[in-house]
ZAMARGU-4260 file (C-alpha; in steps of 0.2 Angstrom, whole numbers, plus 5000, padded with zeros to 4 digits):
<rodrens>
0) 5039/4986/5032 | 5054/4977/5023 | 5053/4963/5010 | 5066/4955/4998 | 5060/4964/4982
5) 5074/4974/4973 | 5070/4991/4965 | 5081/5005/4959 | 5082/5020/4970 | 5074/5030/4955
10) 5058/5023/4961 | 5060/5033/4976 | 5056/5051/4972 | 5069/5064/4975 | 5066/5083/4978
15) 5074/5099/4983 | 5072/5110/4999 | 5078/5128/4996 | 5081/5140/5010 | 5086/5154/4997
20) 5102/5156/5005 | 5111/5173/5004 | 5129/5170/5002 | 5143/5182/5006 | 5145/5195/4993
25) 5128/5194/4985 | 5111/5203/4987 | 5094/5195/4991 | 5089/5198/4973 | 5104/5188/4967
30) 5100/5174/4980 | 5082/5173/4973 | 5089/5173/4955 | 5101/5158/4960 | 5086/5149/4967
35) 5076/5150/4951 | 5092/5144/4942 | 5093/5129/4954 | 5074/5125/4951 | 5077/5126/4932
40) 5092/5114/4933 | 5083/5103/4946 | 5069/5101/4933 | 5081/5096/4920 | 5089/5084/4932
45) 5073/5075/4936 | 5069/5081/4953 | 5051/5079/4958 | 5047/5094/4968 | 5055/5111/4973
50) 5050/5117/4990 | 5054/5134/4998 | 5055/5136/5017 | 5048/5151/5027 | 5061/5160/5038
55) 5060/5178/5045 | 5072/5190/5052 | 5088/5181/5045 | 5100/5191/5034 | 5107/5174/5028
60) 5090/5169/5020 | 5079/5177/5007 | 5064/5166/5011 | 5053/5177/5021 | 5039/5176/5008
65) 5038/5158/5001 | 5021/5162/4992 | 5029/5175/4981 | 5044/5164/4978 | 5034/5149/4974
70) 5025/5160/4961 | 5042/5166/4954 | 5049/5148/4953 | 5033/5141/4945 | 5033/5154/4932
75) 5051/5151/4927 | 5049/5132/4926 | 5037/5120/4917 | 5035/5103/4925 | 5042/5102/4942
80) 5030/5103/4957 | 5033/5119/4967 | 5028/5122/4985 | 5031/5127/5003 | 5043/5117/5014
85) 5034/5124/5023 | 5022/5138/5027 | 5022/5141/5045 | 5004/5140/5048 | 5003/5149/5065
90) 5010/5164/5057 | 4995/5165/5045 | 4976/5165/5045 | 4970/5149/5037 | 4959/5159/5025
95) 4973/5169/5018 | 4984/5153/5015 | 4969/5145/5006 | 4967/5160/4995 | 4985/5162/4991
100) 4988/5144/4987 | 4971/5143/4978 | 4978/5157/4967 | 4994/5148/4964 | 4985/5132/4960
105) 4974/5141/4948 | 4988/5149/4938 | 4999/5133/4939 | 4986/5118/4940 | 4993/5102/4946
110) 5010/5109/4951 | 5007/5117/4968 | 5011/5108/4985 | 5006/5115/5002 | 5018/5110/5016
115) 5013/5115/5033 | 5024/5118/5049 | 5020/5123/5066 | 5036/5132/5071 | 5038/5151/5069
120) 5053/5150/5057 | 5062/5163/5067 | 5066/5169/5085 | 5054/5172/5098 | 5053/5191/5097
125) 5050/5190/5078 | 5037/5177/5081 | 5028/5189/5092 | 5029/5203/5079 | 5022/5190/5066
130) 5008/5184/5077 | 5004/5200/5086 | 5008/5193/5103 | 4995/5179/5101 | 4999/5164/5112
135) 4998/5147/5103 | 4990/5132/5112 | 4993/5114/5108 | 4976/5113/5098 | 4979/5128/5088
140) 4989/5119/5074 | 4977/5105/5072 | 4962/5117/5072 | 4971/5128/5059 | 4973/5114/5048
145) 4955/5109/5050 | 4950/5126/5045 | 4962/5127/5030 | 4955/5110/5024 | 4937/5117/5026
150) 4941/5132/5015 | 4949/5121/5002 | 4934/5109/5001 | 4919/5109/4989 | 4908/5107/5005
155) 4912/5124/5010 | 4903/5132/4995 | 4887/5135/5005 | 4896/5144/5020 | 4897/5163/5023
160) 4916/5163/5022 | 4924/5155/5006 | 4941/5155/4998 | 4940/5161/4980 | 4951/5155/4972
165) 4955/5139/4982 | 4938/5131/4986 | 4937/5114/4978 | 4955/5114/4971 | 4966/5099/4972
170) 4980/5106/4982 | 4989/5092/4992 | 4994/5096/5010 | 5009/5089/5018 | 5014/5090/5037
175) 5032/5095/5041 | 5040/5091/5058 | 5055/5089/5068 | 5047/5080/5083 | 5034/5067/5086
180) 5019/5079/5087 | 5016/5082/5069 | 5020/5064/5065 | 5005/5058/5075 | 4994/5072/5068
185) 4999/5068/5050 | 4995/5050/5053 | 4978/5053/5061 | 4973/5065/5047 | 4980/5054/5033
190) 4992/5066/5026 | 5010/5064/5019 | 5023/5067/5032 | 5040/5076/5030 | 5053/5075/5043
195) 5067/5088/5045 | 5081/5076/5048 | 5093/5089/5040 | 5094/5099/5056 | 5084/5089/5069
200) 5089/5070/5068 | 5085/5065/5085 | 5067/5059/5084 | 5067/5053/5066 | 5064/5035/5069
205) 5051/5038/5083 | 5042/5050/5072 | 5041/5038/5057 | 5035/5024/5069 | 5022/5035/5076
210) 5016/5041/5059 | 5014/5023/5053 | 5005/5017/5069 | 4993/5032/5069 | 4990/5032/5050
215) 4971/5033/5045 | 4967/5033/5026 | 4960/5050/5020 | 4953/5057/5004 | 4971/5063/4999
220) 4980/5047/5004 | 4976/5029/5006 | 4992/5023/5013 | 5007/5031/5022 | 5019/5042/5013
225) 5035/5048/5022 | 5048/5060/5016 | 5065/5064/5024 | 5075/5080/5021 | 5094/5076/5021
230) 5110/5087/5019 | 5118/5080/5003 | 5134/5088/4996 | 5142/5079/4981 | 5157/5082/4971
235) 5170/5073/4961 | 5179/5067/4976 | 5176/5065/4995 | 5189/5078/4998 | 5181/5091/4987
240) 5164/5088/4994 | 5171/5089/5012 | 5178/5106/5007 | 5162/5112/5000 | 5153/5107/5016
245) 5162/5118/5027 | 5151/5132/5021 | 5136/5123/5028 | 5145/5119/5044 | 5150/5137/5047
250) 5132/5142/5043 | 5126/5130/5056 | 5139/5137/5068 | 5131/5154/5065 | 5114/5147/5070
255) 5120/5140/5087 | 5129/5156/5090 | 5114/5166/5085 | 5124/5177/5072 | 5116/5170/5056
260) 5127/5179/5044 | 5126/5176/5025 | 5133/5159/5019 | 5152/5160/5020 | 5164/5153/5007
265) 5172/5136/5011 | 5188/5134/5021 | 5201/5121/5020 | 5198/5115/5038 | 5186/5119/5052
270) 5200/5118/5065 | 5200/5134/5074 | 5183/5139/5067 | 5173/5130/5081 | 5176/5124/5099
275) 5175/5105/5103 | 5158/5108/5111 | 5152/5117/5095 | 5159/5104/5084 | 5150/5090/5093
280) 5133/5100/5093 | 5134/5103/5074 | 5139/5085/5070 | 5124/5080/5080 | 5113/5092/5071
285) 5120/5086/5054 | 5120/5068/5058 | 5110/5064/5043 | 5122/5072/5031 | 5129/5063/5016
290) 5145/5072/5009 | 5157/5065/4996 | 5158/5057/4979 | 5144/5049/4970 | 5150/5032/4977
295) 5151/5038/4995 | 5133/5047/4993 | 5126/5031/4986 | 5132/5020/5000 | 5125/5032/5013
300) 5108/5034/5004 | 5107/5015/5002 | 5109/5012/5020 | 5097/5026/5025 | 5083/5020/5014
305) 5085/5002/5020 | 5084/5009/5038 | 5070/5021/5036 | 5059/5014/5021 | 5055/5032/5017
310) 5046/5036/5001 | 5055/5051/4996 | 5071/5060/4999 | 5072/5079/5000 | 5089/5086/4996
315) 5096/5102/5004 | 5114/5108/4999 | 5120/5124/5006 | 5135/5127/4995 | 5143/5144/4992
320) 5148/5143/4974 | 5133/5142/4962 | 5141/5130/4949 | 5147/5118/4963 | 5129/5119/4970
325) 5121/5114/4953 | 5134/5101/4950 | 5130/5093/4967 | 5112/5092/4963 | 5116/5084/4946
330) 5128/5071/4954 | 5114/5067/4967 | 5101/5064/4954 | 5113/5052/4945 | 5115/5043/4961
335) 5096/5041/4962 | 5095/5034/4945 | 5109/5021/4947 | 5107/5012/4964 | 5097/4996/4968
340) 5090/4995/4985 | 5081/4981/4994 | 5064/4988/5000
</rodrens>
């Protein structure tokens, strides 16, 4: 996939994934306000899209209803694309998703993305509550995507069950994944593919390879399009960025311990916060994390893009202080606008 032509990294789109984190000392309402604030600044900084995840039964995240949050963010911004990163399709009837996103796309034309995942976005007990104890089979996710595409198509206009609004609207679909299953499916269906390398880096290269190998052009996409989500925390110095990143590391520590408390403030050192085994586990989960000054971030991104040849980077930065969070996203946008990378 490589050639010797040089291009600026700004030719690679850069976007935001927001989990709507609830930090210690604030309410869910304040967390949502902070996310809108981030989206408005991301629009100013030149980010291409702002995606919101779906998570349930987590007191650390206020993203249980991405559709409502997408509407809120789209209403409070002007140009940036807004979408789901993603809707966990097994939790929802495809008709309802088609109607919801059809409504969003009607209110905000040419700005709404529909990213789809197959994980529950929660623990098993909550998943059963969401799905009413229905057992998922390997074909359910592909079949649900087919049904969703049918409801969004113009060809469905003569059927007994229709999505209004939604039918015939140009709502781009994206498949999200952290393993090879969705990569192959996205390739076969000719859809863009986004890999969750911010917490599940192990299968990144296999997933990208299988996506390209299985890609078949579709009405939405004539050639492969890949996206990778990365933890990127930037500050004026490497030391400051490493300090800010301890909040994200403590957050991940809560995930593996199944405590999942609100995002904590940073600490000077993680020594004493985790065991050796926990440190190794979190470092493995956060393998694709770029933490440091603009120069350090630029070096890491250059190597990553050369290695993966992805078309778009999706940035996630779990930072406790809102001003530091906004500054991190600004510094990262400046990195993208400055670097030259061979592709």
